[in-house]
N, C-alpha and C positions, 0 to 999 in steps of 0.2 A: 653085468653089462656096463661097459664104460659109456658115459654120455659126456659129450664135449660141446663147448661153445667155441667156435673158431673166430679169431680176429686176424684179419689180414694186416700185417705190419708194413705200413707204407714207409719206404726209405727214399731219401734224396741225397745223392752223393755220399752214401755210406752212413748217413745219420737217420735215425728213426724219427719220423714226423710226429709232431705233438698230438695230432689227432689219434695216433695209436695209443697213447697213454690214456686219453679220454675213453676210447673204446674198451680198453682193458678194464678200466675202473667200472664202466657201466656193465660190462659182461660179468664182473665179480658180483655186482649188485643183483643182476638177473639170476646168476647161478645160486646165490644165497637164497633167493626167494623160491626158486624151483627145487632146490635140494638135489644133491648127488651129481652135480655137473662139475667138470674140470674145465679150466680155461686153456685153450691151445692157441698159440700165436703161429701164424704162417708167415715165414720170412722167405722172400724170393729175391735172389740177387746173384751176382757172380762170386760174391764173397760175403758170407754171413758170420764170420768168426766173431766179430764184436757184437753183432746184433743179437745173437743167441743169449749171451750173458746179460745184455741190457734188458731184453724182453723178460727174462726171468726175474730181474730186479724190479721190473715194472708190474709184476703180478701174474705173468703167465705161468701156469703149472707145468706146461711142456711147450716145446717149440718144434714145429716141423720146418726144417731148414731145406729149402729147395735151392741148390746151387748149380749154376750152369752159366757158361759165357753168354748164352742167348738171353739170359735174364739181367745182363748188365744195364741195359736201358729198357725202360718200361714200354711194353707193347701189350695191349689188352688181350690179343689173341694168344700170345705166348704164355703170359701169366695165367690166363684162364685155363688153358690146356694143362699147364703144370699143376695147378690147384685141383682140377678135376681128376687128373691122373693120380695124385696123392690120395685124394678121398677114396677112389676106387681100389687103391692098393691096401686099404685098411680092412681089418676083419669086419664082417657084416654088423656085428654088435655095436661097433663104433659109429658106423654110418647111420 
């Protein structure tokens, strides 16, 4: 059964915000203490091509890349709906 800690990767004009690196580092600490967890970053934008590589280098074990033109500018309702939709699309063992 896969257990994941999700970190939402904040992006500004195509650049990953510094707080994302802090959250990834803290999630690694928590995962180590709990054992058996992987770190999954969630990147939402109209283009995540560079973000996926950067998030892997920052410590994410996997990246859920949500790409759509509607995600070009941050809107809480759109980003929230995309994240929930992604969570429900995964096998029950991951949720």
